[in-house]
C-alpha positions as semicolon CSV with decimal commas, in nm:
position;residue;x (nm);y (nm);z (nm)
1;X;0,003;-0,006;0,000
2;X;0,144;0,345;-0,090
3;X;0,080;0,671;0,089
4;X;-0,007;1,011;-0,073
5;X;0,025;1,314;0,144
6;X;-0,266;1,557;0,073
7;X;-0,171;1,901;0,186
8;X;-0,440;2,074;0,021
9;X;-0,346;2,005;-0,331
10;X;-0,697;1,948;-0,430
11;X;-0,771;2,306;-0,332
12;X;-0,473;2,428;-0,530
13;X;-0,586;2,227;-0,843
14;X;-0,936;2,329;-0,797
15;X;-0,848;2,693;-0,774
16;X;-0,599;2,677;-1,072
17;X;-0,866;2,501;-1,289
18;X;-1,134;2,753;-1,173
19;X;-0,943;3,060;-1,300
20;X;-0,835;3,060;-1,650
21;X;-0,750;3,413;-1,736
22;X;-0,496;3,650;-1,599
23;X;-0,545;4,003;-1,453
24;X;-0,312;4,271;-1,559
25;X;-0,305;4,480;-1,235
26;X;-0,173;4,414;-0,898
27;X;-0,231;4,622;-0,588
28;X;0,022;4,804;-0,368
29;X;0,031;5,027;-0,073
30;X;0,007;5,342;-0,291
31;X;-0,210;5,617;-0,144
32;X;-0,508;5,534;-0,373
33;X;-0,468;5,161;-0,303
34;X;-0,401;5,080;-0,671
35;X;-0,045;5,023;-0,800
36;X;0,171;4,798;-1,009
37;X;0,418;4,657;-0,750
38;X;0,300;4,420;-0,478
39;X;0,434;4,500;-0,130
40;X;0,709;4,295;-0,027
41;X;0,587;4,208;0,325
42;X;0,386;3,875;0,342
43;X;0,018;3,908;0,428
44;X;0,011;3,565;0,575
45;X;0,006;3,480;0,934
46;X;0,352;3,374;1,106
47;X;0,420;2,989;1,040
48;X;0,397;2,773;1,344
49;X;0,415;2,438;1,193
50;X;0,606;2,368;0,857
51;X;0,588;2,086;0,628
52;X;0,707;1,753;0,777
53;X;0,853;1,520;0,508
54;X;0,812;1,228;0,744
55;X;0,448;1,319;0,807
56;X;0,477;1,245;1,183
57;X;0,169;1,457;1,259
58;X;-0,048;1,326;0,968
59;X;-0,364;1,154;1,000
60;X;-0,523;0,929;0,760
61;X;-0,807;1,050;0,541
62;X;-0,870;0,690;0,408
63;X;-0,773;0,484;0,126
64;X;-0,832;0,504;-0,261
65;X;-0,754;0,290;-0,554
66;X;-0,578;0,475;-0,825
67;X;-0,530;0,319;-1,169
68;X;-0,163;0,428;-1,207
69;X;-0,049;0,363;-0,837
70;X;-0,286;0,091;-0,683
71;X;-0,414;0,145;-0,322
72;X;-0,292;0,450;-0,154
73;X;-0,364;0,612;0,180
74;X;-0,440;0,978;0,177
75;X;-0,264;1,161;0,462
76;X;-0,304;1,514;0,595
77;X;-0,117;1,724;0,849
78;X;-0,392;1,890;1,056
79;X;-0,135;2,130;1,211
80;X;0,044;2,256;0,897
81;X;0,007;2,635;0,878
82;X;0,268;2,739;0,608
83;X;0,195;3,014;0,360
84;X;0,084;2,759;0,099
85;X;-0,162;2,613;0,330
86;X;-0,298;2,940;0,447
87;X;-0,331;3,043;0,070
88;X;-0,508;2,710;0,001
89;X;-0,760;2,759;0,288
90;X;-0,830;3,134;0,178
91;X;-0,879;3,037;-0,194
92;X;-1,084;2,729;-0,112
93;X;-1,304;2,912;0,124
94;X;-1,358;3,175;-0,146
95;X;-1,449;2,913;-0,417
96;X;-1,679;2,710;-0,176
97;X;-1,868;3,033;-0,095
98;X;-1,907;3,124;-0,468
99;X;-2,031;2,764;-0,561
100;X;-2,307;2,828;-0,307
101;X;-2,421;3,136;-0,503
102;X;-2,297;3,405;-0,264
103;X;-2,176;3,739;-0,415
104;X;-1,800;3,724;-0,465
105;X;-1,738;4,052;-0,275
106;X;-1,922;3,899;0,024
107;X;-1,719;3,579;-0,009
108;X;-1,396;3,771;-0,003
109;X;-1,501;3,985;0,281
110;X;-1,617;3,677;0,494
111;X;-1,312;3,457;0,401
112;X;-1,007;3,361;0,624
113;X;-0,795;3,554;0,384
114;X;-0,563;3,809;0,542
115;X;-0,707;4,160;0,554
116;X;-0,441;4,314;0,309
117;X;-0,556;4,052;0,061
118;X;-0,919;4,149;0,108
119;X;-0,836;4,536;0,073
120;X;-0,636;4,467;-0,249
121;X;-0,939;4,279;-0,395
122;X;-1,171;4,556;-0,308
123;X;-0,940;4,818;-0,439
124;X;-0,913;4,641;-0,793
125;X;-1,295;4,588;-0,797
126;X;-1,362;4,957;-0,723
127;X;-1,096;5,080;-0,976
128;X;-1,234;4,869;-1,259
129;X;-1,514;5,042;-1,422
130;X;-1,449;4,917;-1,784
131;X;-1,676;4,599;-1,750
132;X;-1,948;4,431;-1,581
133;X;-1,933;4,385;-1,197
134;X;-1,898;4,022;-1,228
135;X;-1,583;4,058;-1,486
136;X;-1,426;4,301;-1,250
137;X;-1,471;4,075;-0,940
138;X;-1,303;3,775;-1,131
139;X;-1,023;3,992;-1,258
140;X;-0,955;4,133;-0,898
141;X;-0,971;3,778;-0,762
142;X;-0,714;3,671;-1,029
143;X;-0,494;3,964;-0,984
144;X;-0,472;3,945;-0,605
145;X;-0,495;3,560;-0,538
146;X;-0,370;3,379;-0,863
147;X;-0,115;3,598;-1,049
148;X;0,249;3,526;-0,958
149;X;0,306;3,896;-0,883
150;X;-0,011;3,944;-0,658
151;X;0,041;4,015;-0,300
152;X;-0,177;3,698;-0,206
153;X;-0,064;3,476;-0,475
154;X;0,026;3,111;-0,413
155;X;0,364;3,110;-0,247
156;X;0,623;2,922;-0,449
157;X;0,367;2,797;-0,710
158;X;0,380;2,942;-1,047
159;X;0,069;2,869;-1,268
160;X;0,173;2,674;-1,569
161;X;0,016;2,772;-1,894
162;X;-0,099;2,478;-2,129
163;X;0,166;2,417;-2,409
164;X;0,002;2,513;-2,751
165;X;-0,072;2,224;-2,972
166;X;0,168;2,158;-3,257
167;X;0,055;2,251;-3,581
168;X;-0,027;1,978;-3,819
169;X;0,179;1,926;-4,111
170;X;0,006;1,954;-4,454
171;X;0,126;1,674;-4,705
């Protein structure tokens, strides 16, 4: 039996699949709240429990059968609170809220996301008067939480764009 450590990776995958476009703006601590360079200070809470490769604190979530691996046990570390885990909890909470039909602004405001992330999101929504409110909300979410240079982007994870399909050769 193999073990597979689940540290919120489903949340990361879900968030990456959910958001397909990229926003052009990021937010900084400029007087008007909108800028082009994200602040250098992390918005995430101090880390008290880092990733343990031995998974000593892990609990079993159960077993599953995977075609390419056979039977595996899913493990999770309930104390892990590194920046990646905090980001996953933030984004997963937002996506769950949106899936329930709640307005995106309310979902961000009520989320476990850090206050600077919430402020950046709202500043981008408020500054985006070019399109519908829904489009502005998604662009703000992407710019703050998904863009590699967004203040609240996934730490150490760079979204990968799919490779273009090769062009077919004509005979």
